[in-house]
HTML snippet that shows the backbone in 3Dmol.js (N, CA, C, O; Angstrom):
<script src="https://3Dmol.org/build/3Dmol-min.js"></script>
<div id="view" style="width:600px;height:400px;position:relative"></div>
<script>
const pdb = `
ATOM      1  N   GLN A   1      51.160  66.000  93.294  1.00  0.00           N
ATOM      2  CA  GLN A   1      51.571  66.896  92.219  1.00  0.00           C
ATOM      3  C   GLN A   1      52.364  68.093  92.753  1.00  0.00           C
ATOM      4  O   GLN A   1      53.295  68.572  92.105  1.00  0.00           O
ATOM      5  N   LEU A   2      51.991  68.557  93.918  1.00  0.00           N
ATOM      6  CA  LEU A   2      52.681  69.701  94.518  1.00  0.00           C
ATOM      7  C   LEU A   2      54.142  69.365  94.797  1.00  0.00           C
ATOM      8  O   LEU A   2      55.026  70.185  94.550  1.00  0.00           O
ATOM      9  N   LYS A   3      54.398  68.162  95.309  1.00  0.00           N
ATOM     10  CA  LYS A   3      55.773  67.714  95.582  1.00  0.00           C
ATOM     11  C   LYS A   3      56.575  67.651  94.286  1.00  0.00           C
ATOM     12  O   LYS A   3      57.739  68.050  94.249  1.00  0.00           O
ATOM     13  N   ALA A   4      55.951  67.152  93.233  1.00  0.00           N
ATOM     14  CA  ALA A   4      56.631  67.036  91.939  1.00  0.00           C
ATOM     15  C   ALA A   4      56.997  68.419  91.415  1.00  0.00           C
ATOM     16  O   ALA A   4      58.096  68.617  90.897  1.00  0.00           O
ATOM     17  N   LEU A   5      56.087  69.372  91.547  1.00  0.00           N
ATOM     18  CA  LEU A   5      56.365  70.742  91.105  1.00  0.00           C
ATOM     19  C   LEU A   5      57.484  71.370  91.928  1.00  0.00           C
ATOM     20  O   LEU A   5      58.318  72.093  91.384  1.00  0.00           O
ATOM     21  N   GLU A   6      57.512  71.105  93.230  1.00  0.00           N
ATOM     22  CA  GLU A   6      58.580  71.630  94.084  1.00  0.00           C
ATOM     23  C   GLU A   6      59.936  71.054  93.669  1.00  0.00           C
ATOM     24  O   GLU A   6      60.942  71.763  93.645  1.00  0.00           O
ATOM     25  N   LYS A   7      59.948  69.762  93.344  1.00  0.00           N
ATOM     26  CA  LYS A   7      61.199  69.132  92.904  1.00  0.00           C
ATOM     27  C   LYS A   7      61.665  69.726  91.578  1.00  0.00           C
ATOM     28  O   LYS A   7      62.856  69.974  91.386  1.00  0.00           O
ATOM     29  N   ILE A   8      60.731  69.950  90.672  1.00  0.00           N
ATOM     30  CA  ILE A   8      61.084  70.552  89.377  1.00  0.00           C
ATOM     31  C   ILE A   8      61.626  71.963  89.590  1.00  0.00           C
ATOM     32  O   ILE A   8      62.620  72.346  88.972  1.00  0.00           O
ATOM     33  N   THR A   9      60.980  72.736  90.461  1.00  0.00           N
ATOM     34  CA  THR A   9      61.424  74.102  90.759  1.00  0.00           C
ATOM     35  C   THR A   9      62.827  74.092  91.360  1.00  0.00           C
ATOM     36  O   THR A   9      63.676  74.901  90.987  1.00  0.00           O
ATOM     37  N   ASP A  10      63.063  73.169  92.295  1.00  0.00           N
ATOM     38  CA  ASP A  10      64.397  73.047  92.896  1.00  0.00           C
ATOM     39  C   ASP A  10      65.437  72.670  91.849  1.00  0.00           C
ATOM     40  O   ASP A  10      66.555  73.186  91.854  1.00  0.00           O
ATOM     41  N   SER A  11      65.058  71.771  90.956  1.00  0.00           N
ATOM     42  CA  SER A  11      65.980  71.332  89.907  1.00  0.00           C
ATOM     43  C   SER A  11      66.328  72.494  88.978  1.00  0.00           C
ATOM     44  O   SER A  11      67.486  72.675  88.603  1.00  0.00           O
ATOM     45  N   ILE A  12      65.325  73.268  88.618  1.00  0.00           N
ATOM     46  CA  ILE A  12      65.557  74.428  87.740  1.00  0.00           C
ATOM     47  C   ILE A  12      66.461  75.441  88.438  1.00  0.00           C
ATOM     48  O   ILE A  12      67.375  75.987  87.820  1.00  0.00           O
ATOM     49  N   ALA A  13      66.211  75.692  89.712  1.00  0.00           N
ATOM     50  CA  ALA A  13      67.044  76.637  90.466  1.00  0.00           C
ATOM     51  C   ALA A  13      68.487  76.145  90.524  1.00  0.00           C
ATOM     52  O   ALA A  13      69.426  76.929  90.386  1.00  0.00           O
ATOM     53  N   HIS A  14      68.655  74.842  90.728  1.00  0.00           N
ATOM     54  CA  HIS A  14      69.999  74.268  90.780  1.00  0.00           C
ATOM     55  C   HIS A  14      70.695  74.400  89.422  1.00  0.00           C
ATOM     56  O   HIS A  14      71.877  74.737  89.356  1.00  0.00           O
ATOM     57  N   GLN A  15      69.957  74.131  88.344  1.00  0.00           N
ATOM     58  CA  GLN A  15      70.530  74.249  87.002  1.00  0.00           C
ATOM     59  C   GLN A  15      70.910  75.694  86.697  1.00  0.00           C
ATOM     60  O   GLN A  15      71.948  75.952  86.088  1.00  0.00           O
ATOM     61  N   GLU A  16      70.070  76.632  87.119  1.00  0.00           N
ATOM     62  CA  GLU A  16      70.396  78.049  86.918  1.00  0.00           C
ATOM     63  C   GLU A  16      71.672  78.418  87.661  1.00  0.00           C
ATOM     64  O   GLU A  16      72.510  79.158  87.145  1.00  0.00           O
ATOM     65  N   SER A  17      71.811  77.898  88.871  1.00  0.00           N
ATOM     66  CA  SER A  17      73.017  78.157  89.659  1.00  0.00           C
ATOM     67  C   SER A  17      74.252  77.604  88.949  1.00  0.00           C
ATOM     68  O   SER A  17      75.293  78.258  88.902  1.00  0.00           O
ATOM     69  N   LEU A  18      74.129  76.394  88.397  1.00  0.00           N
ATOM     70  CA  LEU A  18      75.246  75.801  87.651  1.00  0.00           C
ATOM     71  C   LEU A  18      75.597  76.633  86.424  1.00  0.00           C
ATOM     72  O   LEU A  18      76.772  76.848  86.124  1.00  0.00           O
ATOM     73  N   ILE A  19      74.572  77.098  85.718  1.00  0.00           N
ATOM     74  CA  ILE A  19      74.809  77.901  84.511  1.00  0.00           C
ATOM     75  C   ILE A  19      75.519  79.206  84.870  1.00  0.00           C
ATOM     76  O   ILE A  19      76.436  79.627  84.165  1.00  0.00           O
ATOM     77  N   VAL A  20      75.100  79.845  85.956  1.00  0.00           N
ATOM     78  CA  VAL A  20      75.754  81.080  86.400  1.00  0.00           C
ATOM     79  C   VAL A  20      77.218  80.808  86.728  1.00  0.00           C
ATOM     80  O   VAL A  20      78.099  81.575  86.339  1.00  0.00           O
ATOM     81  N   SER A  21      77.477  79.712  87.446  1.00  0.00           N
ATOM     82  CA  SER A  21      78.860  79.360  87.790  1.00  0.00           C
ATOM     83  C   SER A  21      79.689  79.084  86.541  1.00  0.00           C
ATOM     84  O   SER A  21      80.841  79.506  86.442  1.00  0.00           O
ATOM     85  N   MET A  22      79.091  78.372  85.589  1.00  0.00           N
ATOM     86  CA  MET A  22      79.811  78.065  84.344  1.00  0.00           C
ATOM     87  C   MET A  22      80.100  79.342  83.559  1.00  0.00           C
ATOM     88  O   MET A  22      81.181  79.498  82.991  1.00  0.00           O
ATOM     89  N   ARG A  23      79.132  80.251  83.529  1.00  0.00           N
ATOM     90  CA  ARG A  23      79.321  81.513  82.808  1.00  0.00           C
ATOM     91  C   ARG A  23      80.434  82.338  83.453  1.00  0.00           C
ATOM     92  O   ARG A  23      81.252  82.934  82.752  1.00  0.00           O
ATOM     93  N   GLU A  24      80.468  82.373  84.789  1.00  0.00           N
ATOM     94  CA  GLU A  24      81.527  83.105  85.497  1.00  0.00           C
ATOM     95  C   GLU A  24      82.894  82.482  85.221  1.00  0.00           C
ATOM     96  O   GLU A  24      83.876  83.195  85.016  1.00  0.00           O
ATOM     97  N   ALA A  25      82.952  81.149  85.216  1.00  0.00           N
ATOM     98  CA  ALA A  25      84.221  80.470  84.924  1.00  0.00           C
ATOM     99  C   ALA A  25      84.670  80.769  83.502  1.00  0.00           C
ATOM    100  O   ALA A  25      85.857  80.986  83.259  1.00  0.00           O
ATOM    101  N   LEU A  26      83.732  80.782  82.561  1.00  0.00           N
ATOM    102  CA  LEU A  26      84.063  81.085  81.169  1.00  0.00           C
ATOM    103  C   LEU A  26      84.567  82.518  81.029  1.00  0.00           C
ATOM    104  O   LEU A  26      85.527  82.770  80.300  1.00  0.00           O
ATOM    105  N   ASP A  27      83.927  83.454  81.722  1.00  0.00           N
ATOM    106  CA  ASP A  27      84.377  84.852  81.683  1.00  0.00           C
ATOM    107  C   ASP A  27      85.793  84.993  82.239  1.00  0.00           C
ATOM    108  O   ASP A  27      86.621  85.707  81.674  1.00  0.00           O
ATOM    109  N   ARG A  28      86.067  84.299  83.362  1.00  0.00           N
ATOM    110  CA  ARG A  28      87.424  84.336  83.930  1.00  0.00           C
ATOM    111  C   ARG A  28      88.428  83.754  82.943  1.00  0.00           C
ATOM    112  O   ARG A  28      89.528  84.282  82.781  1.00  0.00           O
ATOM    113  N   GLN A  29      88.044  82.663  82.285  1.00  0.00           N
ATOM    114  CA  GLN A  29      88.939  82.023  81.321  1.00  0.00           C
ATOM    115  C   GLN A  29      89.205  82.954  80.138  1.00  0.00           C
ATOM    116  O   GLN A  29      90.333  83.034  79.650  1.00  0.00           O
ATOM    117  N   LYS A  30      88.173  83.654  79.679  1.00  0.00           N
ATOM    118  CA  LYS A  30      88.347  84.600  78.570  1.00  0.00           C
ATOM    119  C   LYS A  30      89.288  85.734  78.965  1.00  0.00           C
ATOM    120  O   LYS A  30      90.167  86.119  78.193  1.00  0.00           O
ATOM    121  N   ARG A  31      89.098  86.272  80.184  1.00  0.00           N
ATOM    122  CA  ARG A  31      89.977  87.356  80.642  1.00  0.00           C
ATOM    123  C   ARG A  31      91.413  86.873  80.758  1.00  0.00           C
ATOM    124  O   ARG A  31      92.343  87.586  80.382  1.00  0.00           O
ATOM    125  N   PHE A  32      91.600  85.656  81.279  1.00  0.00           N
ATOM    126  CA  PHE A  32      92.940  85.090  81.411  1.00  0.00           C
ATOM    127  C   PHE A  32      93.577  84.902  80.035  1.00  0.00           C
ATOM    128  O   PHE A  32      94.753  85.211  79.844  1.00  0.00           O
ATOM    129  N   ALA A  33      92.795  84.393  79.076  1.00  0.00           N
ATOM    130  CA  ALA A  33      93.317  84.185  77.723  1.00  0.00           C
ATOM    131  C   ALA A  33      93.694  85.522  77.091  1.00  0.00           C
ATOM    132  O   ALA A  33      94.729  85.630  76.432  1.00  0.00           O
ATOM    133  N   ALA A  34      92.860  86.534  77.291  1.00  0.00           N
ATOM    134  CA  ALA A  34      93.164  87.856  76.734  1.00  0.00           C
ATOM    135  C   ALA A  34      94.433  88.416  77.355  1.00  0.00           C
ATOM    136  O   ALA A  34      95.267  88.992  76.656  1.00  0.00           O
ATOM    137  N   ALA A  35      94.585  88.252  78.668  1.00  0.00           N
ATOM    138  CA  ALA A  35      95.793  88.736  79.342  1.00  0.00           C
ATOM    139  C   ALA A  35      97.013  87.960  78.863  1.00  0.00           C
ATOM    140  O   ALA A  35      98.073  88.546  78.643  1.00  0.00           O
ATOM    141  N   SER A  36      96.873  86.655  78.702  1.00  0.00           N
ATOM    142  CA  SER A  36      97.998  85.841  78.225  1.00  0.00           C
ATOM    143  C   SER A  36      98.405  86.254  76.823  1.00  0.00           C
ATOM    144  O   SER A  36      99.595  86.361  76.524  1.00  0.00           O
ATOM    145  N   ASN A  37      97.415  86.490  75.952  1.00  0.00           N
ATOM    146  CA  ASN A  37      97.723  86.920  74.587  1.00  0.00           C
ATOM    147  C   ASN A  37      98.427  88.266  74.593  1.00  0.00           C
ATOM    148  O   ASN A  37      99.352  88.491  73.813  1.00  0.00           O
ATOM    149  N   SER A  38      97.992  89.159  75.470  1.00  0.00           N
ATOM    150  CA  SER A  38      98.618  90.474  75.565  1.00  0.00           C
ATOM    151  C   SER A  38     100.065  90.349  76.022  1.00  0.00           C
ATOM    152  O   SER A  38     100.952  91.004  75.475  1.00  0.00           O
ATOM    153  N   ILE A  39     100.302  89.506  77.026  1.00  0.00           N
ATOM    154  CA  ILE A  39     101.663  89.315  77.535  1.00  0.00           C
ATOM    155  C   ILE A  39     102.542  88.691  76.461  1.00  0.00           C
ATOM    156  O   ILE A  39     103.678  89.119  76.260  1.00  0.00           O
ATOM    157  N   THR A  40     102.020  87.681  75.771  1.00  0.00           N
ATOM    158  CA  THR A  40     102.783  87.016  74.710  1.00  0.00           C
ATOM    159  C   THR A  40     103.118  87.999  73.600  1.00  0.00           C
ATOM    160  O   THR A  40     104.239  88.010  73.090  1.00  0.00           O
ATOM    161  N   SER A  41     102.151  88.820  73.228  1.00  0.00           N
ATOM    162  CA  SER A  41     102.373  89.814  72.180  1.00  0.00           C
ATOM    163  C   SER A  41     103.434  90.816  72.612  1.00  0.00           C
ATOM    164  O   SER A  41     104.320  91.162  71.830  1.00  0.00           O
ATOM    165  N   THR A  42     103.346  91.284  73.854  1.00  0.00           N
ATOM    166  CA  THR A  42     104.325  92.246  74.366  1.00  0.00           C
ATOM    167  C   THR A  42     105.712  91.624  74.406  1.00  0.00           C
ATOM    168  O   THR A  42     106.690  92.263  74.019  1.00  0.00           O
ATOM    169  N   ALA A  43     105.804  90.381  74.869  1.00  0.00           N
ATOM    170  CA  ALA A  43     107.102  89.706  74.942  1.00  0.00           C
ATOM    171  C   ALA A  43     107.670  89.502  73.546  1.00  0.00           C
ATOM    172  O   ALA A  43     108.869  89.679  73.331  1.00  0.00           O
ATOM    173  N   GLY A  44     106.823  89.132  72.600  1.00  0.00           N
ATOM    174  CA  GLY A  44     107.286  88.946  71.225  1.00  0.00           C
ATOM    175  C   GLY A  44     107.810  90.244  70.641  1.00  0.00           C
ATOM    176  O   GLY A  44     108.834  90.256  69.958  1.00  0.00           O
ATOM    177  N   THR A  45     107.106  91.343  70.910  1.00  0.00           N
ATOM    178  CA  THR A  45     107.557  92.649  70.428  1.00  0.00           C
ATOM    179  C   THR A  45     108.889  93.012  71.067  1.00  0.00           C
ATOM    180  O   THR A  45     109.795  93.501  70.393  1.00  0.00           O
ATOM    181  N   ALA A  46     109.006  92.769  72.374  1.00  0.00           N
ATOM    182  CA  ALA A  46     110.262  93.065  73.070  1.00  0.00           C
ATOM    183  C   ALA A  46     111.397  92.222  72.502  1.00  0.00           C
ATOM    184  O   ALA A  46     112.508  92.722  72.326  1.00  0.00           O
ATOM    185  N   ASP A  47     111.132  90.955  72.214  1.00  0.00           N
ATOM    186  CA  ASP A  47     112.159  90.090  71.629  1.00  0.00           C
ATOM    187  C   ASP A  47     112.610  90.614  70.275  1.00  0.00           C
ATOM    188  O   ASP A  47     113.804  90.616  69.978  1.00  0.00           O
ATOM    189  N   SER A  48     111.667  91.060  69.452  1.00  0.00           N
ATOM    190  CA  SER A  48     112.055  91.531  68.126  1.00  0.00           C
ATOM    191  C   SER A  48     112.866  92.819  68.230  1.00  0.00           C
ATOM    192  O   SER A  48     113.820  93.010  67.476  1.00  0.00           O
ATOM    193  N   TYR A  49     112.492  93.714  69.166  1.00  0.00           N
ATOM    194  CA  TYR A  49     113.291  94.921  69.356  1.00  0.00           C
ATOM    195  C   TYR A  49     114.697  94.566  69.830  1.00  0.00           C
ATOM    196  O   TYR A  49     115.683  95.133  69.359  1.00  0.00           O
ATOM    197  N   THR A  50     114.776  93.626  70.763  1.00  0.00           N
ATOM    198  CA  THR A  50     116.086  93.215  71.278  1.00  0.00           C
ATOM    199  C   THR A  50     116.939  92.649  70.158  1.00  0.00           C
ATOM    200  O   THR A  50     118.122  92.973  70.055  1.00  0.00           O
ATOM    201  N   ALA A  51     116.357  91.814  69.325  1.00  0.00           N
ATOM    202  CA  ALA A  51     117.106  91.224  68.213  1.00  0.00           C
ATOM    203  C   ALA A  51     117.576  92.316  67.256  1.00  0.00           C
ATOM    204  O   ALA A  51     118.718  92.288  66.795  1.00  0.00           O
ATOM    205  N   ASP A  52     116.705  93.274  66.955  1.00  0.00           N
ATOM    206  CA  ASP A  52     117.088  94.368  66.055  1.00  0.00           C
ATOM    207  C   ASP A  52     118.225  95.193  66.650  1.00  0.00           C
ATOM    208  O   ASP A  52     119.162  95.569  65.946  1.00  0.00           O
ATOM    209  N   GLU A  53     118.137  95.473  67.947  1.00  0.00           N
ATOM    210  CA  GLU A  53     119.193  96.252  68.595  1.00  0.00           C
ATOM    211  C   GLU A  53     120.515  95.496  68.571  1.00  0.00           C
ATOM    212  O   GLU A  53     121.570  96.085  68.335  1.00  0.00           O
ATOM    213  N   LEU A  54     120.456  94.198  68.815  1.00  0.00           N
ATOM    214  CA  LEU A  54     121.685  93.403  68.785  1.00  0.00           C
ATOM    215  C   LEU A  54     122.301  93.416  67.396  1.00  0.00           C
ATOM    216  O   LEU A  54     123.516  93.553  67.249  1.00  0.00           O
ATOM    217  N   LEU A  55     121.469  93.275  66.388  1.00  0.00           N
ATOM    218  CA  LEU A  55     121.997  93.279  65.024  1.00  0.00           C
ATOM    219  C   LEU A  55     122.625  94.626  64.685  1.00  0.00           C
ATOM    220  O   LEU A  55     123.621  94.692  63.964  1.00  0.00           O
ATOM    221  N   ASP A  56     122.037  95.699  65.208  1.00  0.00           N
ATOM    222  CA  ASP A  56     122.595  97.027  64.947  1.00  0.00           C
ATOM    223  C   ASP A  56     123.931  97.226  65.651  1.00  0.00           C
ATOM    224  O   ASP A  56     124.806  97.912  65.123  1.00  0.00           O
ATOM    225  N   THR A  57     124.103  96.640  66.832  1.00  0.00           N
ATOM    226  CA  THR A  57     125.324  96.885  67.598  1.00  0.00           C
ATOM    227  C   THR A  57     126.445  95.916  67.256  1.00  0.00           C
ATOM    228  O   THR A  57     127.614  96.216  67.498  1.00  0.00           O
ATOM    229  N   LEU A  58     126.109  94.758  66.696  1.00  0.00           N
ATOM    230  CA  LEU A  58     127.165  93.810  66.340  1.00  0.00           C
ATOM    231  C   LEU A  58     127.942  94.321  65.135  1.00  0.00           C
ATOM    232  O   LEU A  58     127.352  94.915  64.232  1.00  0.00           O
ATOM    233  N   PRO A  59     129.239  94.105  65.103  1.00  0.00           N
ATOM    234  CA  PRO A  59     129.984  94.518  63.918  1.00  0.00           C
ATOM    235  C   PRO A  59     129.555  93.682  62.720  1.00  0.00           C
ATOM    236  O   PRO A  59     129.243  92.498  62.850  1.00  0.00           O
ATOM    237  N   SER A  60     129.545  94.301  61.582  1.00  0.00           N
ATOM    238  CA  SER A  60     129.140  93.566  60.382  1.00  0.00           C
ATOM    239  C   SER A  60     130.255  92.617  59.973  1.00  0.00           C
ATOM    240  O   SER A  60     131.387  92.741  60.440  1.00  0.00           O
ATOM    241  N   GLU A  61     129.938  91.683  59.112  1.00  0.00           N
ATOM    242  CA  GLU A  61     130.939  90.725  58.621  1.00  0.00           C
ATOM    243  C   GLU A  61     132.067  91.467  57.902  1.00  0.00           C
ATOM    244  O   GLU A  61     133.236  91.101  58.024  1.00  0.00           O
ATOM    245  N   GLN A  62     131.713  92.496  57.165  1.00  0.00           N
ATOM    246  CA  GLN A  62     132.712  93.243  56.402  1.00  0.00           C
ATOM    247  C   GLN A  62     133.752  93.856  57.336  1.00  0.00           C
ATOM    248  O   GLN A  62     134.951  93.769  57.069  1.00  0.00           O
ATOM    249  N   HIS A  63     133.303  94.475  58.432  1.00  0.00           N
ATOM    250  CA  HIS A  63     134.242  95.066  59.383  1.00  0.00           C
ATOM    251  C   HIS A  63     135.130  94.002  60.009  1.00  0.00           C
ATOM    252  O   HIS A  63     136.322  94.224  60.218  1.00  0.00           O
ATOM    253  N   ARG A  64     134.554  92.857  60.305  1.00  0.00           N
ATOM    254  CA  ARG A  64     135.322  91.810  60.961  1.00  0.00           C
ATOM    255  C   ARG A  64     136.456  91.343  60.056  1.00  0.00           C
ATOM    256  O   ARG A  64     137.566  91.102  60.530  1.00  0.00           O
ATOM    257  N   PHE A  65     136.191  91.214  58.768  1.00  0.00           N
ATOM    258  CA  PHE A  65     137.242  90.776  57.850  1.00  0.00           C
ATOM    259  C   PHE A  65     138.304  91.863  57.661  1.00  0.00           C
ATOM    260  O   PHE A  65     139.478  91.560  57.444  1.00  0.00           O
ATOM    261  N   GLU A  66     137.887  93.127  57.743  1.00  0.00           N
ATOM    262  CA  GLU A  66     138.874  94.205  57.648  1.00  0.00           C
ATOM    263  C   GLU A  66     139.863  94.123  58.804  1.00  0.00           C
ATOM    264  O   GLU A  66     141.063  94.321  58.614  1.00  0.00           O
ATOM    265  N   TYR A  67     139.359  93.830  60.004  1.00  0.00           N
ATOM    266  CA  TYR A  67     140.253  93.715  61.162  1.00  0.00           C
ATOM    267  C   TYR A  67     141.224  92.558  60.981  1.00  0.00           C
ATOM    268  O   TYR A  67     142.395  92.665  61.346  1.00  0.00           O
ATOM    269  N   LEU A  68     140.750  91.465  60.427  1.00  0.00           N
ATOM    270  CA  LEU A  68     141.616  90.299  60.238  1.00  0.00           C
ATOM    271  C   LEU A  68     142.708  90.584  59.207  1.00  0.00           C
ATOM    272  O   LEU A  68     143.828  90.087  59.335  1.00  0.00           O
ATOM    273  N   ASP A  69     142.389  91.373  58.197  1.00  0.00           N
ATOM    274  CA  ASP A  69     143.357  91.652  57.135  1.00  0.00           C
ATOM    275  C   ASP A  69     144.463  92.588  57.600  1.00  0.00           C
ATOM    276  O   ASP A  69     145.575  92.532  57.075  1.00  0.00           O
ATOM    277  N   THR A  70     144.183  93.437  58.563  1.00  0.00           N
ATOM    278  CA  THR A  70     145.196  94.420  58.982  1.00  0.00           C
ATOM    279  C   THR A  70     146.164  93.873  59.987  1.00  0.00           C
ATOM    280  O   THR A  70     147.067  94.586  60.427  1.00  0.00           O
TER     281      THR A  70
END
`;
const viewer = $3Dmol.createViewer("view");
viewer.addModel(pdb, "pdb");
viewer.setStyle({}, {cartoon: {color: "spectrum"}});
viewer.zoomTo();
viewer.render();
</script>
């Protein structure tokens, strides 16, 4: 019976070790996902600002036709 209890104790310790490793991997994955979402959000915001700036600096259609008429 003592051997059986030792094996059970070893098994529980091993399972606890696996759970700790899995929890650490999950935490790393969550941090990576949060960082990726932040980068994607920042890039999307930068893209929208760039598009707005381009639209502001491009001549409008009306101006372009005025140049063609003159």
